[in-house]
C-alpha positions as CSV (number, residue, x, y, z in Angstrom):
1,X,0.0,0.0,-0.1
2,X,1.7,3.1,-1.1
3,X,-0.2,5.4,1.4
4,X,1.9,6.1,4.4
5,X,0.6,7.6,7.8
6,X,3.0,9.2,10.3
7,X,1.5,10.5,13.5
8,X,3.0,13.7,15.2
9,X,2.3,12.0,18.6
10,X,3.5,8.5,18.4
11,X,3.9,6.5,21.6
12,X,6.9,4.3,22.0
13,X,7.5,0.7,23.1
14,X,7.3,1.5,26.7
15,X,3.9,3.1,26.3
16,X,2.7,0.0,24.5
17,X,4.1,-2.3,27.3
18,X,2.2,0.0,29.8
19,X,-0.9,-0.2,27.9
20,X,-0.7,-3.9,27.6
21,X,-0.1,-4.2,31.5
22,X,-3.1,-2.1,32.2
23,X,-5.2,-3.8,29.6
24,X,-4.7,-7.3,31.1
25,X,-4.4,-6.1,34.7
26,X,-1.0,-7.6,35.2
27,X,1.3,-7.0,38.2
28,X,4.2,-4.9,36.9
29,X,6.5,-6.9,39.1
30,X,5.5,-10.3,37.7
31,X,5.2,-9.8,33.9
32,X,4.0,-12.9,31.9
33,X,6.6,-12.4,29.1
34,X,5.0,-15.1,26.7
35,X,1.7,-13.1,26.8
36,X,3.1,-9.7,26.5
37,X,5.6,-10.8,23.8
38,X,2.7,-12.4,21.9
39,X,0.5,-9.2,22.2
40,X,3.5,-6.8,21.3
41,X,4.1,-8.7,18.2
42,X,0.4,-8.5,17.2
43,X,0.3,-4.6,17.6
44,X,3.4,-4.5,15.4
45,X,1.7,-6.6,12.9
46,X,-1.4,-4.2,12.9
47,X,1.2,-1.2,12.4
48,X,2.9,-3.0,9.6
49,X,-0.4,-3.8,7.8
50,X,-1.4,-0.1,8.1
51,X,2.0,0.9,6.8
52,X,2.7,3.1,9.9
53,X,6.2,4.2,10.5
54,X,7.6,1.9,13.2
55,X,10.5,3.4,15.1
56,X,13.6,1.3,15.7
57,X,12.8,1.3,19.4
58,X,9.9,-1.1,18.8
59,X,12.2,-3.6,16.9
60,X,14.8,-3.3,19.8
61,X,12.0,-3.9,22.4
62,X,10.9,-7.1,20.4
63,X,14.6,-8.4,20.7
64,X,14.7,-7.8,24.5
65,X,11.3,-9.6,25.1
66,X,12.4,-12.6,22.8
67,X,15.9,-12.8,24.7
68,X,13.9,-12.7,28.2
69,X,11.5,-15.4,27.0
70,X,14.5,-17.4,25.8
71,X,16.3,-17.0,29.4
72,X,13.2,-18.0,31.3
73,X,12.9,-21.2,29.3
74,X,16.5,-22.3,30.4
75,X,16.8,-24.2,33.6
76,X,18.3,-22.5,36.6
77,X,22.0,-23.0,36.9
78,X,23.3,-25.6,39.0
79,X,24.2,-24.4,42.5
80,X,22.5,-21.1,42.4
81,X,19.8,-20.6,45.1
82,X,16.4,-19.1,44.6
83,X,17.6,-15.9,46.6
84,X,20.8,-15.6,44.5
85,X,18.8,-16.2,41.0
86,X,18.5,-13.1,39.1
87,X,15.2,-12.9,37.3
88,X,15.7,-12.1,33.5
89,X,12.9,-9.7,33.8
90,X,14.2,-7.4,36.5
91,X,16.2,-5.1,34.4
92,X,13.2,-4.5,32.1
93,X,10.8,-4.1,35.0
94,X,13.2,-1.6,36.7
95,X,13.5,0.4,33.3
96,X,9.4,0.2,32.8
97,X,8.9,1.5,36.3
98,X,11.5,4.4,35.7
99,X,9.7,5.2,32.6
100,X,6.3,5.1,34.3
101,X,7.4,7.4,36.8
102,X,8.8,10.0,34.4
103,X,5.7,9.8,32.2
104,X,3.4,10.4,35.3
105,X,5.4,13.4,36.4
106,X,5.5,14.8,32.7
107,X,1.8,14.4,32.6
108,X,1.3,16.1,36.1
109,X,3.5,19.0,34.8
110,X,1.3,19.2,31.8
111,X,-1.8,19.5,33.7
112,X,-0.2,22.1,35.9
113,X,0.8,24.2,32.9
114,X,-2.7,23.8,31.4
115,X,-4.3,25.0,34.6
116,X,-1.9,27.9,34.9
117,X,-2.5,28.9,31.3
118,X,-6.4,29.4,32.3
119,X,-5.5,31.8,35.1
120,X,-5.4,35.6,34.5
121,X,-4.5,38.5,36.8
122,X,-7.5,40.1,38.5
123,X,-8.7,43.0,36.3
124,X,-12.0,44.9,35.7
125,X,-14.2,42.7,33.4
126,X,-17.8,42.4,32.4
127,X,-19.7,39.4,34.3
128,X,-20.1,36.4,32.1
129,X,-23.1,34.4,32.9
130,X,-22.3,30.7,33.6
131,X,-23.3,28.2,31.0
132,X,-26.1,26.0,32.1
133,X,-25.6,23.3,29.3
134,X,-23.2,20.6,30.6
135,X,-20.6,19.8,28.2
136,X,-21.2,16.1,27.2
137,X,-17.5,15.6,26.5
138,X,-16.3,16.9,29.9
139,X,-16.0,13.1,31.2
140,X,-14.6,11.6,28.0
141,X,-10.7,10.8,28.0
142,X,-8.2,11.0,25.1
143,X,-7.6,8.1,23.0
144,X,-4.1,6.8,22.2
145,X,-2.9,5.3,19.1
146,X,-3.0,1.8,20.9
147,X,-6.6,2.3,21.7
148,X,-7.2,2.9,17.9
149,X,-5.3,0.0,17.1
150,X,-7.3,-2.2,19.5
151,X,-10.5,-0.9,18.0
152,X,-9.1,-1.6,14.5
153,X,-8.3,-5.3,15.5
154,X,-11.8,-5.7,17.1
155,X,-13.1,-4.4,13.6
156,X,-11.1,-7.2,11.8
157,X,-12.1,-9.8,14.1
158,X,-15.7,-9.1,13.8
159,X,-15.8,-9.3,10.2
160,X,-17.9,-12.2,8.7
161,X,-15.8,-15.4,8.2
162,X,-15.3,-16.2,4.5
163,X,-14.9,-19.9,3.8
164,X,-13.8,-19.4,0.1
165,X,-11.5,-16.9,-1.5
166,X,-12.7,-15.1,-4.7
167,X,-10.0,-12.7,-6.3
168,X,-11.7,-9.4,-7.1
169,X,-10.4,-5.8,-7.6
170,X,-11.7,-3.3,-4.9
171,X,-11.1,0.2,-5.9
172,X,-11.0,2.4,-2.8
173,X,-9.1,5.3,-1.9
174,X,-8.2,7.3,1.4
175,X,-9.9,10.2,-0.1
176,X,-13.1,8.3,-0.6
177,X,-13.2,7.0,2.7
178,X,-12.5,10.4,4.3
179,X,-15.7,11.7,2.4
180,X,-17.6,8.5,3.6
181,X,-16.7,9.6,7.3
182,X,-17.5,13.2,6.8
183,X,-20.9,12.3,5.3
184,X,-21.7,10.2,8.4
185,X,-20.8,13.1,10.7
186,X,-23.0,15.4,8.7
187,X,-26.0,13.7,10.0
188,X,-24.8,12.7,13.4
189,X,-23.3,14.7,16.1
190,X,-21.0,11.7,16.9
191,X,-20.5,8.1,15.7
192,X,-19.1,5.0,17.3
193,X,-16.0,3.4,15.7
194,X,-17.8,0.2,16.0
195,X,-20.8,1.3,14.3
196,X,-18.9,2.8,11.5
197,X,-16.8,-0.2,10.9
198,X,-19.8,-2.6,10.9
199,X,-21.0,-0.9,7.8
200,X,-18.0,-2.4,5.9
201,X,-17.5,-5.9,4.7
202,X,-14.3,-6.0,2.8
203,X,-10.9,-6.0,4.9
204,X,-9.2,-3.8,2.4
205,X,-12.0,-1.1,2.9
206,X,-11.8,-1.5,6.7
207,X,-7.8,-0.9,6.4
208,X,-8.3,2.1,4.0
209,X,-11.1,3.6,6.1
210,X,-8.9,3.3,9.4
211,X,-6.0,5.1,7.5
212,X,-8.5,7.9,6.5
213,X,-9.6,8.2,10.1
214,X,-5.9,8.4,11.3
215,X,-5.1,11.2,8.7
216,X,-8.3,13.1,9.7
217,X,-7.2,12.9,13.5
218,X,-3.8,14.3,12.5
219,X,-5.1,17.1,10.7
220,X,-7.8,17.9,13.3
221,X,-10.8,17.2,11.1
222,X,-12.1,14.7,13.7
223,X,-11.6,14.1,17.4
224,X,-11.7,10.9,19.2
225,X,-12.7,10.3,22.7
226,X,-13.7,7.3,24.9
227,X,-15.5,7.3,28.2
228,X,-13.4,4.7,29.8
229,X,-10.3,2.7,29.1
230,X,-10.8,0.1,26.3
231,X,-14.4,1.4,25.8
232,X,-15.8,2.1,22.4
233,X,-14.2,5.2,20.8
234,X,-16.3,8.1,19.9
235,X,-15.8,10.2,16.7
236,X,-17.0,13.8,16.2
237,X,-16.1,16.6,14.0
238,X,-12.8,18.6,14.8
239,X,-12.9,22.4,15.9
């Protein structure tokens, strides 16, 4: 596929690891390497299918996970007690916890900056009556790239199972599917990602539609939010 998408805000491999740990409710000090490696490779497979630019750090993380997985399969060296045995996961866990600590500190500083940006010195001003209508988006959370990839995977998994294969040409472009999404938003204030994908029947159309959505998010044409972690994704017009 010649069309490539590069997101300005692209989460790294540690973000994906933390996302998978939250998704499966895993103890960060006791990571099941087999499960995490399998899931990590699945997400990289989705990125490759969508022709997203994959940073070298992701490939390096795969190598680290495979190395840890191989070391866990080896028997414990003879004469080494359980207390002296070094868990192959220890270094990764330590790096992950350190990254998580810095990430949370950065998010806290961003929230503080955002709060301070809304403060103004006390001057004379005309009274502005408070709005009575509650913003329906007030309790919605931002959606990460991995949330979008999870929704994309669900859309592919929910496709009708085909027991035969018929070779046929399907002419579909990102521009056409961008128009498809815009037309849906003309008649609806917001649309659910699952409902949008349920209208599509061909895998290539789902892939191209997802690429169109990523491009629309990047250019600010649409905004995506979700009410809770791993919940359905809501799509609405951008500002």
